[in-house]
N, C-alpha and C positions, 0 to 999 in steps of 0.2 A: 897607287896603281889599282885599278879595278880589274879583277879577273872574273870572267863570266863563262859559264858552261853553256854552250850552244847545243840545241837538240841535234840528233843525228841527221845526216844528209838525206834529203828526200830522194835524190837521184840514186845514191848508193843503196838506200834501203830497197827501192823498187827493183833495181837490178839484182840485188842479193836475194830477194824473194823469188824472182824468176829462176835464178841459178839453183837455189836450194830446192825448189819444186822439181827441177829437171834432173837433179843429181842422184846418183846411187848412194843411198844411205840417209842418215838423219843429220841435218845441218842445224847448228845453233848460231843465231845472229845476236851479237852483243850490242847493246845500246841502239836498237833500231828506233827510227822516228815514230813517235806516237802522234798521228795527225789524221785528218779526214782522208787525205790521199793514201797514206800507207795502210790505214785500217781498211779502206776500200779495196786496195790491192789484196790484202790478206783475206778479206771476205770473198773476193773473186776466186782466189785459190780454193777456199773451202767449198764454194759452189761447184767448182770443177772436180771436187772429190779428193783434194789433197788434205792431209792431216796437218793442221797448223795449231800449235799450242803456244799461247802467249802468256808470259809472266813478266813482272816488272824487271826491266833491264835485259830481258832475253826472250827471243822467240825461237821455237823449235819446229822445224819443217821436215816431215818425212817425204823424201824425194820419190818420184815415180818416173823413171826414165822412159817408160812406155807411154806416158801421157796421162791425161785426166783419168780419174778413177770412176767416172760415171759415163754413161753412153749419151746422156742428154742433160743440158743445163741451161739455165738463164742466168746471165751475169750482168749486174748493174755496176757500171764503172764510175758512178758519181761524176765529180768534176775532174778526175784524174787522167791526165794525158798519158802517163806511163801505163796506167792500168788499161786504158782504152786502146793503146797501141801494142803493148807487149803481150797481153793475155791472149788476144786472137792468134798471134803467132805461136804461142805455146800450145794452144788448143789444136791448131792445124797439124801439129806433129803427132797428135794422138788419133783416136778413133771414136767418132760419135758426132752428134749434132749439137752445136753450141751457139746460143743466141746471146748477143751482146747489145746493151743499150747504155745510154749515159744521160747526164743532165742536159738541159737545153743549152747551157754554155758549151759543154763538150760536144754536143751534136753540131754546133756551128763550126767547130775547129776541123781542119782538113785531115783526111786519112788516105786520100786517093793514091799517092805514090806507093804507099805500103801495100794496099790491097791489090793494086795493079801488079806489083812484083810477086805477091803471093799467088795470084792467078797464073802468072807466067811460070811459076814453079809447079803448077798443076793442082793448086788448092781450089776446091769448090767453095765459093763464097758469094753471098748476095747482099746488097744494101737494101734495107727495108724501105727507105724513103729516097733521100737524095744520094745519087751516086757519089762515092768518095767520102761519105760521112756515116756516122752511126745513125740508126741501128744497123747491125750487121749480123749475118748468120754464117757460121763456118762449119762446113762438113769435113771433119778430119778423117783422112785415110792414110796417115803417114806421108812423109815427103821424101821422094827419091833424092832430090838435090839437083845440082847442075849449076848453070851460070845465069845471072840476071843483071840487068842494068838498072840503076836507081838514081833519081834526082832527089837529093837530100838538101836542096837549097832552102826549103821552107822549115825543115826540122831535122835535126840529127837523130831524133827518136825513130824515124823510119829505118835508118841504117842500123841503129842499135837493135831494134826488134829482129831484123834479119840476121845480124851477127849472132845474137843470142840463140836464134833458131838453128844456125849452121851445124853445131855439133850433134844435133838431134836428127839430122837427115841421114839417109842410108849411105849416100856416097859423098857427102861434103857439099860445100856451097862456095861459089865464086861470085862476089858482088863487086861490080864495077860502078863506081860513083862518078857521076858527071858534074855534080855540084854538091857542096857541103857547107853547112853553117854550124857554128858552135862545135868546132872540131874537138876541143878539150873534153866534151862529154863522151865522144867516141873513145878517147884515150882511157877514160874511166871504165868504159865497157870492156875494152880489150884487157886491161890490167885485171879486172875482176874475173873475166872468163878464164884467164890463165891461172888465177888463184884456185879455180874450181877444176883445173885439169885440161882446159881446152888448148888447142894448137892453132895459131893464126899467123899467117904471113901477109906482107903487103908488098905490092908492086906498083910503081908509078910509070906510066908511059903516055904516049900521045893520046890514047883513048880515054885516059882518066886514071883514077886510082882503083886498083883491084885488091880486095881483101879475099884471101883464100882460107877457108875455115875447114879443118879436117873433121871427119865424122867420129870424133872421140867420145862423145857423151861427156858427162860431168861427174866429178867425185865430190861427195859431201865433205864439209869441213866446219870448223868454228871460225866465224868471220866477224871482226869488230867493225862497226859502222863509225866512220869519222864524223865530226861535227859538220853541219851544213855551212858551206862557204858562202852561198848566196844569202842565207839568213844572217851570217856574220857581217855582211856588208853594211847593214843598218847601224850596227854598233860601232864598226870602224868609222863610218861616216860621221856619226854623232861625236865620237872622240876627236875627230879632225876638226869639227865645227866649233866646239865649245872651247874657249880659251882655257888652257891648263888641262884639257881633257886627255885622258889616256885609258886604253883598254888593252887587255891581253886575252886572247882566246887560245886556251890549251887544246892540243889535239890537232891543230892545223899548223903544220910546219913545212919544212923544205920537202918532205916526202909526201905531202898531201896529194890525193888523186884529183881533186876538183880544180878545174881551171878557173873558176870564179874567184879563187883566192888572188888572182892577178888584179882584182879591183884595188888592192892596197898599193899596187904599182901606180895606178891612176892617182890615188891620194898622195903618193910620194911626189909625183910630177906636179901636183897642185901645191906642194909645200909642206905636207905633213911629214913627220918623222916615222919611219917604218922599220921594224926589226923583225926578221924571220929567223927562227932557230930551228933545230931539228924537231922540237916538240911544241912550239907555240908561235903565234904572230902577235906583235904589239904595234899599235898605232898611237902616236902622240900628236897633239895639236902644237903648232908653232904660233898660233894666233893669226895666221894669214893663209888665205887660199888664192892661188893664181888661176886665171882662166887657162883653157887649153883646147886643142882640137884632138879628139881621140877616136880611133876606130874600135868599136866595141862588138864587132861581129862574133868574136869568139867568147865574149862574156856578156852577152846581151841581156841575160836575166838581171844584171846589175845596172842596166841602163836607167831604170826608174830611180834607183838610189842616187846616181850621179845627177840626174835631172832635178831631183828634189833638193839636192845640196847646192846646185849650180848658182842660184841667185846670190849666194853669199860670197862668191868668188870676186876678185878684183877686176876681172876681165871676162869677156864672153866665153861660154863653154859650148863647144860644138861637138856633138856626138854623131858619128857617121857609120854607115854600113849596118844599119839595124832594121832593115825592112822586115825581117822575120818577127820583130816584136809586134807587128800589126796583126798577127794571127796567133797570139797567145790567149790567155783567159779573156782579154779584151784587146782592142787596138791600143797597146800601151803607149805608143808614140803620141797618138792624138790625145789619149787620156792625160798624159803628163802635161802636154801643151795646154789643154783645156783648164786643168786645175791650177797651173802656174798663172795663167791669165786671170783666173778668178781672184788670185792673190795680188794682182796688179803688176805682174812681171811681163816684160816684153819677150815674146817667144816667136821664132819662125820655124817652120817645118817644111820638109820636102818628102819625097817618096821613101827615102831611107835615112833621113837625118833630122836632127832637131838642134836648134841653136838658142841658147838662153842667155840673155843679157843681164848684167849685174843690176840688182835692185833690192829694195827692202820689202819682202812680202808683208801684206797687210791683212789682218783679220778684222772682224770675224768672217769666216767663210767655211762652208761645208764642202768637203772634198767628195767629188763624185767617184766612187770606188769602182763602179761597174762590176761589182762582185769579185774583184781581183785582189788577192792577198798582198801582192807586191806593191800595188798602189797605196794601200793602207800603210804598210810598214815603211815605205819610202817617205811618205809625207808626214809620218811621225817624226822624222828627222827635221823636216822644215818647221814643224810645230815647236821644236825646241827654242826657236828664235821668233816665233810668230804666235802671239796669244790669240785665242779665239778659234783655232782650227778644230773642226769636228768632222766626223765621217758618216756618210749615209748608211754604210754597212760595215761597222767596225768588226763584226763577228766573222767576216769572211777569212780572217787570218787562221781560222781552224783548219784550213786546207793544209798548211805546213807548220804552224806554230800556234796552237790553241791558247797558250799562256803568254803570247807576245806582249799584250798591253801591260799587265802587272810587272812582267820581267823588265820591259823597257823602262817603265816608270821608276822602278827601283834602281836600275842601272843609271839613269840620267840624274837621279837625285844625288848620286855619288860622284858625279863629274865636277 
C-alpha cells in the first residue's frame, strides 16, 4: 500500500487566510498550502497592511477586525480566483482606496455578480477596463449590511466572498441565492466561519435560499488545514487505473470538509474499491473500470480528472451539468475534449456536458494546457498508460502543487 501526504487544501487555505486577517487576535494556520495561489493571497494581505509571518508548516496572521492597516494599496492577485474575489470584499469592510489587478488569465474570468452585489450594499467600486472583470478599485468606508440577491450559478466563490464579509458588517447580512454551483464549497465556508466564531442560519423558500449572517466579527484560533481533496483526485484516479494499484491519503476521512472527496464515490461506481475511515481514504484497483453517466455540478474541479481517466473505461463516460467549468482557468470542457481528440479518442460535447467513448490513447502528443494546472495533473493520469505524452506548460502546476511532477513520478513508480 502506498501512503501519500497531499499538500494542504487550496480552498481551505484561502478561506483561513481571510478569516485570520479579519479575526480579533493572532491566528496560526497549520500545514497551509505553499503554492502560487496561496502565496499570492498572503502577499495580498501584506500589501493591505496585515502582518503575516510564514514559517515551515505554520503561518501566523495578526488579525485586524477594523480592516486593512493602510489607507491605500495596490494588490496583484496573480492567477488566484480566491485572491481576486475574496480580498476586494475584505478591503470593502475597511477604510481606504484599494486597487486590485490580476494576470491576463484572471482578468478574463468573471467577477460581475460579486461586484454588483457589493455595489448594492453601498460599496463604491469601479472596474478599470471591462465591467465585471479586473482591474478593480474599491473605496472602503465600512459596510452597514442589509439584504442582497446573488446569482452564484457561475461560481460559488461569489457567495463565499459575501458570506465571509457578513460578520464584518455593522448590522449583518442576508444573502438570497437564486442559483448556486459547487455547493460543497459553500459548506466549507460555513464550517470554517463557525470555527472562527461566526453565526449563520439558512432559510429555504420559494424566493430561493437565504443565508443570514450575524455581525459577530471573528475570533482568532489555531486552525489545521486538511489535505487538498481536488489534488488527491489525481492519485486516486491513478490507483484505480493501474492494475494492482492502491493509495491511501491520510487526513481526508469521513469528517473532511471538502466536497471533492466525493470523487472517490465516482471511482467506486466505476468499479474501484474505496474505503473511507475517520482518518484516511483508500482507493484500490480491481483491474476494471466501467462507464457511467455522472452529474458533477458539485465536484466540477474533478471533471478533468475523470475525463482523462475515461478512455480506459469499458463503456462511455458521460459527465453532465458542468457548464461552470467553461469559466475556470480555461474552458476546461473544451480543453479536455481537444486533448483527448489529439490522443485519438472519440469525444462529444455540449453546452454543459462531455461524453468520452472507450479507446486506447495514442502518443506521442503534446497536451495543450492553456496554462491550467488541472489539465496538466489530469492528463498525467492518462500518461500512465500512454507513452509519449508531453505538456506545453508543465510548470503551471505551481498554482496549487509546485512539486507535482516529482511527487507523482515517485508515487506511480510504486504502483
